[in-house]
N, C-alpha and C positions, 0 to 999 in steps of 0.2 A: 578555526571554525571552518567547517566543510558544508557546502550546500549541494546535495546530490539530487534535489528535487527536480531541476530541469531534465536531468538524464532519466530519472524514473518516469516523469510525465511523458517524455518522448517515447520511451519503450512501451508504456501502457497504451498510448494512442494508437499503436499498431494492432491492438486487440480488436478483432472484428465486431462491429455492431455495438460499440459502447461510446459513452460520453465520458471524458476524463476531466476531473475538476480538482481544485484545491480549496473549494468551499462547499458547505453542506447544501444539498438540493432543497429547494423550498417547497416543491410539489412532488407528489408521487411520480416516479420516473415512467416515461413511456418507453424508453430504451434503458438498458442497464447503465448505471452511473458508477464510475470508479473514482473514489475520493482518496487523495493522498495527503497526509499531514505528518510533520515531524513529531515523533514521539519522544526523542531524547538524543542528546549528543553529550558525550563525556570523554574525559581522558581515560583511556584504558591502561596507559603506561606512560611513565615519565622517564626521560633521560636528560641529563645535564640541565635540570630545572626547567625543562620544556615538555610540552605534549609530544610524545613520540608516536603513540598509537591512539586513534580515536575510535570510539564505539558509536555507531550511528544506528538509530532505530526509527523506522517509519511505520505509521499505521496506514494500512490500505483497506478501505471499506468498499464493499460492493453492494449497491442497492439495485434490486430488481423486483419486478411485479410477480414473477413466477419462480418457483423453486428450481425448475430445470435451467432457466436462464442464470440463476444465481450460481448453481453448480458449474455450469459451463464457463462463466466468466471468472469465477474464483480459481478454477483450474488453469485458465489461460494467464491470469495474474500471477499465480504461483510459478508457472513456467518462465514468465518474463522476469520476475524478481530474482529467481535463481540464476538466470542467465546474466544478470547484473552483479552476481556475487553475494546476494542476500540470502540468509537462511530464515525459514519460518520459525519464529520463537513461540508464537501463541496464536490460536484462532478461536473465535466463538461466533455462533450464529444467533440472530435475534429475529423472531417472527414479528411481523408488523401488520397493521391493517392497511391493505392496499399495496404494500411492498414488503420485501424481506431484506435483511441485511446480514452480510458476513463481514466480520471485522478480523483482520489479520495484522500481526505485528511482525515486521521483518527486521533483522539485525545483520550488520556487517562491521568489519574493522578495516580502517584505512590509515 
């Protein structure tokens, strides 16, 4: 079992002008919020009856009041995640009332 969440949170806390969380925001954000949750962990390869290679996936969601903020923070998140060795596997945007959301799924092998 691998827990990369502390390393991801530390990297994303360096993004300028955001709040980083591991729980959903209750109110529309006044500053952009970056939410990180584990999407999946599985054995990608076995050797000698043990996990040899682990596939990790994390959801990173960005909540922002304005589209421009959403784009800026999503680009910074992508840069930070790639620097940690994660590849973007999927992204979708959701418009909302009072806030917008970009949801991205990042994957790596370790």
